[in-house]
Structure formats: structure tokens, C-alpha cells
N, C-alpha and C positions, 0 to 999 in steps of 0.2 A: 605144747604147753601150751597156755594162755596165760600169760602174767599179767598183770592192769599193775605196774610199777604209780608209784606214789609217793611222797615224803614219808609217812608212815611206814613204808615194808623199806625206805631205800633208809634211814637211820636205825631199822633192825640190820639188816645189814650190816651198816658200819659201827654198828657195836657188838655183831656178832665178828667179824676180820679185826676189831682193834684183842676186841678176845681171844678170839685163837689161831691167832697168829705171832702172840713170842710165847705162847709156848711152844705151835709148830717151833718153831726158829727153835730152840731150845735144846727141840728135842736130836734136826736134824741140820744144823747148824755144824762140820765141822775144822773149831779156825783148823787147822792145818792146811785145811786143801781151798782149792780153790775154785770151783765148782762143785754142788753138790744136787746133784737131780731129787732126790728128794725135798730140797729148803720149795727148787723152782714147780712142779710136780703142785707141794700144799701152797704153794702164793699163788699156782693162780684155779683150781680146788676152791682157797682158806680165801684170797680180798678178791683178785678177779669175775670168777663168777658168781658172786652172789653180788659181789657190784655190781657181774651187766646184767642179770638173770632181773634185780629188784632198780637199777635202776636207771639204768637206757630200755631195756624190755626189749626183746626178745619179735616182736613185732610191729611193724607201726601203724600210728591211725592212719595216718597221713603226709600224699609225698611234702616233699620239705623244702620249702622256700628257700633258697640261698641267700637273701636280701633280709629273709624275718628270723628278729633269735631264737629259738628256742627255747626260752623265757617259765616256762617249764622245766626241766631237765638243766636248770642253775638250780632252779629247787628242789630239783630234787641227788642233783649229787654235794649240798650245800647242804644239804639232813643229812647226808652220808656222809661230808667229811666231818661236818657234825657234831654228830651222835657219837663220831667215829674218837672225838677230837676229849668229848666228855668222856667214853669211854674208858680215852687210857691217859686223864688227871683220874678221875671215879679212881680206879685202882690202884694210884699211883699214891695215891690218900689215903686205901685203905692198906697198903702195904707198908706207911712209916717212912 
């Protein structure tokens, strides 16, 4: 897979995760249970995998220097979180 993470793809992944996770949580969460495998698998597939693919990426373009801050990754992570927060806020406003 050759996915190149950008702030736009990171924002799209954030919106997707913010909309999909509450739906999945309502479906798989059992208040009487202390551990729900469906919730764990769903979180991995609907939040962690899109975040990794579209924010971090699967391929390193250059070797990481431990003394240099990866500002591009920070921008993508910020876009992911910001878009997710905007999506949560928008759905809260639409629900009333």
C-alpha cells in the first residue's frame, strides 16, 4: 500500500473516526460486561487503522533524526484531532 499521508487525508480520517466510533460504541458496548472484544476490534479498525494509515503512513520517506522534531507529523496529527473535534461538535449541534 502506498498511501501518502497529508493534512487533508489526516483530517478525513479524523472525521471518519469521529462519526463511526460512537455508532460502533452504541452497537457493541455492553454495560454489564467489563470487556467487549467487538469494541476493541472496532476501535482498532475504525480509529487506530485510519489514524495510522492517513496520519502516520506505512512507509518512511527518510531516516528519522532523533534531534529533529517531525513537524509534518505534528501538523497531520493536529489536523486529525481538529477535524475529529469539529465533527463531534457538528454532530452535537445537529442532534440539538
